[in-house]
Every structure is written in structure tokens, then in C-alpha cells.
C-alpha positions, -999 to 999 in steps of 0.1 A, spaced: 0 -2 1 14 33 -10 8 65 5 17 89 -23 -8 103 -44 -37 82 -27 -68 97 -10 -72 88 27 -101 99 48 -94 102 85 -120 106 115 -114 127 146 -86 147 126 -94 178 149 -63 170 172 -40 144 187 -32 110 162 -61 122 135 -46 153 133 -9 140 130 -18 114 103 -32 142 82 -1 163 82 23 132 82 4 119 51 5 152 35 44 150 35 42 119 15 18 138 -11 -10 117 -1 -47 138 -6 -70 137 27 -106 141 36 -104 149 71 -138 149 99 -144 162 136 -171 176 150 -148 208 165 -146 230 132 -123 252 148 -95 225 152 -104 209 118 -97 240 101 -67 241 119 -56 206 108 -64 217 71 -41 247 75 -10 222 89 -18 202 62 -16 227 37 18 244 50 32 210 39 22 214 4 -6 188 11 -43 189 -1 -72 187 24 -112 186 23 -130 188 55 -164 179 67 -182 182 100 -195 148 109 -208 132 137 -190 97 137 -219 84 156 -247 93 126 -251 66 103 -262 89 75 -237 115 80 -207 90 77 -224 75 47 -229 109 27 -193 119 35 -181 85 24 -200 98 -9 -187 132 -10 -153 124 -7 -155 103 -36 -173 129 -55 -149 153 -48 -117 134 -52 -129 107 -77 -116 79 -58 -106 70 -19 -79 45 -9 -81 44 27 -102 47 56 -87 53 89 -113 50 118 -93 70 143 -123 93 165 -127 81 198 -138 93 233 -131 81 270 -148 81 300 -138 92 334 -130 66 359 -167 45 365 -173 12 377 -193 -12 357 -218 -8 384 -224 25 385 -221 38 346 -253 51 335 -273 34 305 -264 68 287 -227 68 290 -224 39 279 -247 43 251 -227 75 240 -191 61 239 -201 31 221 -219 52 197 -188 74 189 -159 45 195 -175 14 181 -206 26 157 -185 54 145 -160 26 134 -185 5 118 -203 31 98 -167 42 87 -161 10 74 -195 -1 59 -195 35 41 -164 32 26 -158 -4 15 -175 -6 -15 -154 24 -31 -124 7 -17 -134 -23 -38 -132 -2 -68 -98 6 -60 -63 -18 -70 -52 -13 -34 -69 -3 -2 -69 -3 32 -95 -1 64 -74 9 96 -92 11 128 -79 24 160 -83 3 191 -60 6 222 -38 -13 246 -74 -16 262 -83 -33 233 -56 -63 246 -62 -60 279 -95 -57 302 -90 -26 330 -111 -21 359 -131 14 358 -129 14 323 -152 -11 314 -169 10 290 -137 23 270 -125 -15 269 -158 -30 257 -155 -6 226 -119 -12 222 -121 -48 222 -149 -47 198 -131 -27 174 -103 -54 174 -128 -84 169 -143 -65 138 -111 -58 122 -100 -92 129 -134 -107 113 -133 -82 86 -97 -90 76 -106 -128 74 -133 -123 52 -112 -96 29 -87 -122 24 -115 -145 9 -132 -120 -12 -112 -90 -20 -76 -95 -11 -62 -65 -26 -79 -46 4 -67 -54 41 -78 -42 76 -57 -31 102 -63 -27 139 -42 -2 156 -33 -3 195 -19 26 208 -1 25 245 2 61 263 -2 85 238 5 125 245 -31 136 236 -59 154 254 -79 124 255 -73 117 294 -82 156 301 -111 159 275 -127 125 288 -165 129 300 -172 128 337 -193 98 342 -230 103 353 -241 90 388 -203 96 399 -191 125 426 -173 146 409 -139 156 423 -107 172 413 -85 143 395 -62 169 376 -31 156 399 -42 120 392 -43 126 353 -9 147 353 7 118 369 -9 92 349 1 115 316 37 115 330 40 81 319 32 85 282 63 88 259 53 85 225 41 116 205 12 118 186 35 127 156 52 96 163 21 75 165 14 87 132 45 76 118 44 43 133 7 34 120 18 49 85 45 26 84 19 0 93 0 6 63 27 8 39 37 -29 48 3 -41 51 4 -50 87 -25 -68 102 -19 -52 135 4 -22 147 13 -17 182 21 17 193 50 25 216 70 5 243 44 -1 265 20 -14 241 45 -39 234 49 -46 267 14 -51 272 10 -74 244 37 -96 257 24 -98 294 -10 -110 280 5 -136 258 26 -148 290 2 -148 310 -34 -146 293 -54 -147 328 -28 -137 356 -22 -103 341 -54 -92 356 -41 -96 391 -5 -82 383 -19 -49 366 -45 -44 394 -20 -43 420 2 -21 398 -27 4 393 -37 2 427 -1 13 436 -3 42 412 -34 53 423 -17 58 459 11 75 446 -10 99 429 -31 111 463 
């Protein structure tokens, strides 16, 4: 899969990994179609893409809205005449909340964006990708799509769903349209604002968790730009799965070695971290 002169659609491109992907693809002479709900951030991404000599078209799209996603795919092809890859990057997080306490509304909200947004993006673009000589579907999961973590049940649910969906799709594509490949991406801790921007869950007493978040983010080593380069390298090499960051590799190995016991090990580590953050 080549980046140069191809067209890639990217959701959630107003900031973080989505923005970095748009910029790095522009550096490789790709054309991008980018979406976000924040128009100001999206326009800023467009300007950055253009500064590197790239071309970008923008659409304000709610990833959780099926009709908007289907229309966006049609608009991209109408503008560029083709689309060669869809990167379902848009994602949100909830603050720390137990399965018992999380409201149905919050659960539905995160599933709508993280899971349904990925499904809508995949199905909306797949018919157009089938018309191209090469195509890719890249779905952003997480290390939380490899391991279950307490008090992050809703987020883990969506990220495991992305992984399972992508692996199922990958098998189907190998049998029906082998010129298209599906890749699941599993970033570890990335220096973005997703932790700070996470929604405070309903039914949970609010408290000042700035110190806890700051200490948590200090462990993040990978920048969004570095993550984008790793993902793009995975696309160019037709990788089925991409791990982003040393922490993602460590988690992957731990789960392979201890597929059941890792829960107890990580639980002790997280509880120790919480005590230190207080």
C-alpha cells in the first residue's frame, strides 16, 4: 500500500493522532479528507496540511451518525474521484467509573462514537475501496483492546469490539477482496488530550482529579507525531496489527505470557499508582 498520490479519509482529525496522521500523509504527497465535530480544530488541521504542500477537504461529521458517515464517504469520492483508505480514528473516553455505576446513557454515548463510528466508517467506505487496485481499512483500537482494565469497562468494551470486528473483517477480505487489508491499531499512552478531555460520568461524585491525570500522563512517552509515523509505516507494509509505543509492546507480551494472571498483576500496579497520585 502506497501513501503517495492516494486519498485517505480520517475521522477525528481535529487533534491528536488524527491530526498527526493528516500532516504526515501530506508530507508523503497524499490527499486527505478529514472530519471532526470541532470546526475550529479541523480548520487548523487543514491549514497545517496545506503548509506541507498537502491537500485536504473538511467535513463536520458526527461519527456516531450513520447517515452523516454514509454521505461523507459519497462526498469524498465525488470530490476526489476515488478513496484508497479509511482511518477510523475518532474516539472518546469516560472518566473512571465502575460497570455498576456507569449510566446507560454514558455507555451508549461511548459505544456510539467508538464502536458504531468505526462500523459506519468501514461499511460506508468499503464499496468504494473495492473499486481501487489497493485499499486499506485502519481501525484505531487501544492497548485497552488487548487487556481489560477495571473502572474502564465502557472504554475497553468499545476497543475490544474494534479489535474483534477488524479481525473478523480481515479474514473475510482475504477470501473476497484480497487487495484490501484491514488493520487494527493499538496505541499505548500517547501524548494527546484524551485523558483531560474525557467525559465525567453520570452518577459519580465529581472530584479534582487533575493531579491524578497529570501523573498518569507523565508515563506517556509517545507523541502523536511518532504514533502517526508508526501507523503509516504499518499501512505501507500491510500490517494486520500495529502496536504503538513500547508500553503497548510490553502489555502485548504480558498478556501473551499470562492471559489470565495479568489481571491480578495489573490490578496491583494500578492500585499502587493510585496511592502515589494521592
